[in-house]
C-alpha positions in Angstrom: -32.4 -20.0 1.4 -28.9 -18.8 3.4 -26.3 -18.3 1.6 -24.1 -21.3 0.4 -20.7 -19.7 1.6 -22.0 -19.2 5.5 -22.7 -23.4 5.6 -19.8 -25.6 6.5 -18.6 -28.3 4.8 -18.7 -31.2 7.8 -21.0 -31.0 10.7 -22.8 -27.3 11.8 -21.8 -25.8 14.5 -24.2 -26.4 17.6 -24.7 -25.4 20.8 -23.5 -26.6 22.7 -21.0 -28.4 20.2 -20.3 -31.3 22.1 -21.8 -33.6 25.3 -20.1 -32.9 28.5 -17.1 -34.6 28.8 -16.2 -33.9 32.1 -17.9 -32.6 35.4 -16.1 -29.0 35.2 -17.6 -28.5 31.7 -20.5 -25.9 31.6 -23.9 -26.5 31.0 -27.0 -24.9 30.5 -30.6 -25.9 31.1 -31.5 -24.0 27.7 -33.1 -25.4 24.8 -35.5 -24.2 22.1 -38.6 -24.3 24.5 -36.9 -21.2 25.5 -36.8 -19.8 22.9 -40.4 -17.7 22.4 -41.8 -16.6 19.4 -42.2 -13.1 18.5 -43.0 -10.6 15.3 -41.2 -10.9 12.4 -40.3 -8.7 9.6 -41.7 -9.4 5.6 -40.4 -11.0 2.9 -38.8 -8.8 1.0 -36.8 -7.0 4.1 -36.3 -10.9 5.5 -34.4 -10.8 1.5 -32.9 -7.8 2.0 -31.1 -8.5 5.1 -29.7 -11.7 4.0 -28.3 -10.3 0.8 -27.1 -7.7 3.5 -25.6 -9.7 6.0 -23.7 -12.4 3.0 -22.8 -9.1 1.9 -20.4 -7.5 5.0 -19.1 -10.1 5.8 -18.0 -11.0 2.2 -16.3 -7.9 2.0 -14.9 -7.8 5.4 -11.5 -9.8 5.1 -10.5 -7.3 2.5 -11.2 -4.1 4.0 -9.8 -5.5 7.2 -6.4 -6.2 5.2 -6.7 -3.0 3.7 -6.8 -1.0 6.4 -3.7 0.5 8.5 -3.2 -1.5 11.9 -3.9 1.8 13.6 -7.8 2.2 11.7 -8.2 -1.1 11.9 -10.6 -1.6 15.0 -12.8 1.5 13.9 -13.2 -1.2 10.6 -14.2 -3.8 13.6 -16.3 -1.4 15.5 -18.3 -0.2 11.4 -18.4 -3.1 10.3 -20.3 -4.8 13.8 -22.4 -1.7 13.3 -23.4 -2.2 9.7 -23.9 -6.5 10.4 -26.2 -5.2 13.6 -28.7 -2.6 11.0 -28.9 -5.4 8.9 -29.8 -8.1 11.3 -32.1 -4.8 12.4 -31.3 -4.9 15.7 -30.4 -1.3 17.4 -28.3 -1.1 20.3 -29.1 0.7 23.7 -25.5 1.7 25.7 -25.5 2.5 29.5 -22.7 4.0 30.6 -22.5 3.3 34.7 -18.7 4.0 35.2 -18.9 7.3 35.8 -21.4 9.5 38.3 -24.4 9.3 36.6 -25.6 6.8 33.7 -25.5 8.2 29.5 -27.0 6.7 27.1 -26.1 6.0 22.9 -28.6 4.5 21.1 -27.5 3.3 17.3 -29.4 4.0 14.0 -30.8 1.0 13.1 -30.5 1.9 9.3 -26.4 3.9 9.8 -24.7 2.3 12.1 -24.1 6.3 13.8 -24.5 6.5 17.6 -27.9 9.1 17.9 -25.8 11.0 20.6 -22.2 12.6 21.0 -21.5 10.9 24.4 -20.0 7.7 22.1 -16.9 9.1 22.5 -17.5 8.3 26.1 -18.1 5.2 25.9 -16.1 3.7 23.2 -12.7 5.4 24.5 -12.7 5.9 27.9 -9.9 3.0 28.3 -6.9 3.7 25.9 -3.6 2.1 26.1 -4.2 -0.6 29.4 -5.0 -3.7 28.9 -8.8 -4.9 29.5 -10.2 -7.9 30.9 -14.1 -7.5 29.0 -16.4 -9.8 30.6 -20.3 -10.6 29.9 -23.0 -12.8 30.2 -23.4 -14.9 27.1 -27.1 -15.4 24.8 -25.4 -15.7 21.8 -23.7 -15.3 18.8 -24.7 -11.8 18.4 -23.3 -10.3 21.9 -19.7 -10.5 19.8 -20.9 -8.4 17.1 -22.8 -6.1 19.6 -19.8 -5.5 22.0 -17.7 -5.4 18.8 -20.1 -1.9 18.2 -19.1 -0.9 21.1 -15.5 -1.6 22.2 -13.7 -3.2 19.3 -11.8 -6.4 20.9 -10.4 -9.7 20.1 -12.6 -12.4 22.1 -11.9 -15.9 23.3 -14.3 -17.8 21.2 -14.5 -21.9 20.8 -12.3 -23.4 18.6 -14.2 -25.1 16.1 -15.7 -21.4 15.1 -12.1 -20.7 13.8 -12.6 -23.7 11.3 -15.8 -22.8 9.1 -15.7 -21.3 5.9 -15.7 -17.2 5.9 -16.5 -16.6 9.3 -13.5 -19.2 10.7 -11.1 -16.0 8.3 -13.2 -13.0 10.1 -12.4 -14.4 13.4 -9.2 -15.2 12.4 -8.3 -11.5 11.2 -10.4 -10.6 14.5 -7.4 -12.3 16.2 -10.0 -14.3 18.6 -8.3 -16.5 21.0 -9.6 -20.5 20.4 -10.6 -22.9 23.6 -11.1 -26.3 23.4 -14.2 -26.8 26.3 -13.8 -30.1 25.6 -10.0 -30.3 26.7 -9.0 -28.8 30.2 -5.3 -29.7 29.2 -5.2 -26.6 26.7 -6.8 -24.1 29.3 -3.2 -23.0 30.7 -1.8 -22.0 27.3 -5.4 -19.7 26.4 -4.9 -17.8 29.8 -0.9 -17.3 28.7 -1.9 -15.7 25.1 -4.3 -13.5 27.0 -2.1 -12.6 29.7 0.4 -11.7 26.9 -2.5 -9.7 24.3 -3.4 -8.1 27.8 0.3 -6.9 29.2 0.3 -5.4 25.4 -2.2 -2.7 25.8 -5.5 -4.8 24.3 -8.7 -5.3 24.8 -9.6 -9.3 25.2 -13.1 -10.3 25.5 -14.9 -13.3 27.2 -17.9 -14.9 28.4 -17.0 -16.5 31.7 -20.2 -18.8 31.6 -18.8 -21.2 29.3 -21.8 -21.4 27.5 -25.3 -19.3 26.0 -28.1 -18.8 28.0 -31.6 -17.9 26.4 -31.6 -14.5 28.7 -34.1 -16.0 31.5 -31.5 -17.5 32.9 -27.6 -16.7 33.8 -25.1 -18.7 34.8 -22.2 -18.6 37.3 -18.8 -16.9 36.0 -16.2 -19.9 35.9 -12.9 -18.3 37.4 -10.8 -19.8 35.0 -10.2 -17.0 32.5 -10.0 -14.5 35.2 -7.0 -15.6 36.3 -5.4 -13.3 33.1 -6.3 -10.5 34.5 -4.8 -10.7 38.3 -1.6 -12.2 36.5 -1.6 -8.8 33.8 -2.6 -6.7 36.3 -5.0 -5.4 35.0 -8.7 -4.0 35.8 -11.8 -5.9 34.3 -14.9 -4.2 32.8 -18.1 -6.0 33.0 -20.5 -5.5 30.5 -24.3 -6.4 31.0 -25.6 -7.9 27.8 -29.5 -8.2 27.6 -32.4 -8.2 24.7 -35.6 -6.6 24.5 -38.5 -6.8 21.8 -40.5 -4.0 20.9 -42.6 -3.2 23.7 -39.5 -3.3 26.1 -39.8 -7.2 27.8 -36.7 -9.8 27.9 -36.4 -11.2 24.4 -34.9 -14.9 23.9 -34.9 -14.6 20.1 -30.9 -13.9 19.8 -30.7 -17.4 21.9 -28.0 -19.7 20.5 -29.3 -22.8 22.5 -29.7 -26.1 23.1 -30.1 -28.0 19.3 -30.2 -24.8 17.6 -27.5 -24.6 14.6 -25.7 -21.6 13.7 -27.9 -21.3 10.7 -30.8 -21.8 13.1 -30.1 -19.1 14.9 -29.0 -16.9 12.5 -32.5 -17.5 10.8 -34.2 -16.7 13.2 -32.3 -13.3 13.8 -32.8 -12.1 10.8 -36.6 -12.9 10.5 -37.6 -10.7 14.1 -38.3 -7.3 14.7 -37.9 -4.7 16.7 -35.2 -6.5 19.0 -32.9 -4.1 20.6 -29.6 -4.8 22.3 -29.3 -3.3 25.7 -25.5 -3.1 27.3 -24.6 -1.9 30.9 -20.8 -0.5 31.2 -20.6 -0.9 34.8 -18.1 0.1 36.9 -14.5 -1.4 36.7 -13.3 -4.0 38.6 -9.6 -4.1 39.8 -7.9 -7.5 39.4 -7.1 -8.5 43.3 -5.3 -11.4 43.2 -7.6 -13.7 44.1 -9.4 -15.3 40.4 -12.7 -16.3 42.6 -12.8 -13.3 44.3 -12.8 -11.5 41.3 -15.0 -13.5 39.1 -17.9 -12.8 42.2 -17.1 -9.3 42.2 -18.1 -9.1 38.1 -20.9 -11.7 38.4 -22.5 -9.5 41.2 -21.5 -6.3 39.1 -23.7 -8.5 35.8 -26.3 -9.0 38.2 -26.4 -5.7 40.1 -30.1 -4.8 39.8 -31.5 -6.9 41.3 -29.2 -10.0 42.3 -31.1 -12.2 44.7 -34.0 -12.0 41.7 -31.5 -12.8 38.8 -30.1 -16.0 40.8 -33.5 -17.6 41.9 -34.7 -16.8 38.0 -31.7 -18.9 37.0 -33.0 -21.8 40.0 -36.6 -22.3 38.7 -35.9 -21.7 34.5 -33.4 -24.3 36.1 -35.5 -26.1 37.1 -38.5 -25.6 34.7 -36.3 -26.8 31.9 -35.4 -30.2 34.0 -39.2 -30.7 34.4 -40.2 -30.1 30.9 -38.2 -32.4 30.1 -39.2 -35.2 32.4 -42.1 -34.6 31.5 -41.3 -35.3 27.3 -42.4 -38.5 26.7 -39.0 -38.8 24.3 -36.9 -38.2 26.5 -34.3 -40.4 27.6 -31.2 -40.0 29.9 -27.9 -39.3 27.9 -24.6 -39.3 29.0 -24.9 -35.7 28.1 -27.5 -34.9 31.0 -24.8 -37.1 33.3 -22.5 -34.0 34.1 -24.0 -32.0 37.2 -24.8 -28.1 36.6 -23.8 -26.0 39.6 -26.8 -24.1 41.0 -26.4 -20.4 41.1 -25.9 -19.1 44.9 -25.4 -16.1 46.7 -22.2 -14.1 46.1 -20.7 -11.0 49.0 -20.8 -7.5 48.3 -18.1 -6.3 45.7 -13.8 -6.0 47.5 -13.4 -3.2 45.3 -13.9 -1.0 41.9 -13.1 1.7 40.3 -14.8 3.8 37.6 -13.5 6.0 35.0 -14.9 8.1 32.8 
């Protein structure tokens, strides 16, 4: 049973939070069928994880506020690593910003880096604003990225209203965004620009919604305007989750009718999950947010871009076919909004690598 303080007093936080209300609202074909069964930890270990998870979340606000402002990023990073340890998730970092890849692996128990190259990962871009973009699988993405590069995030607006989790979100200065209300977008971009110009890191998930990890969505260009206006580089980061055999894991996926508690329970019960974080070369902002979005999309799919695009199409078609064959399937307003199909993107126009 999960701690009571993690449960909101109103409707449970779910994904998606509401049916698409306009044609531009991002949607994903991923659902419960995307999440595969995996090896589960024993009862005692799960109970210990639940208690540790609750303890970390409940002590973070006091520790954060009691820390001098200049040391708060280190507190955010330390708590993020500890929270991942509570979940049994190891983090493997591949740094491709320089000439050769550098791997950093964090210990699942202590949260400490297993090599001495972590400073290159964490401190390679100091004193300048940086927009961080990543593909989106679930709530663990925020924790994983914070464990590598502490930053503020643009996140769904209803998160800040949750007990405790909302307190944590406000402390780390989450920028709330209402996906259902396009009129709020200019204010979000303005806030991002102000923070980027002041030298802060801001993390966004331009797909606009979560995917299970097998398929991927397009990088929506709207939030990239902040990097263009602030004239700061963009750091594309690819996040994917692997199981004990090194195969893709969908356990952390927060998709379909999942509630946050469903996802947390599934993660806490899992075993052997590794979060692989790949830091790609920085992209210069340029003057066109659409071009910037395409370059970052290609950077996130750089290993096999055509295969990634094809996988997204196949995954989406399989989900639609399964839904059509379901006897309980009924047309709803949630399926009226079109889903934009991935298409091939042009080669990156310019990139700059920082070591």
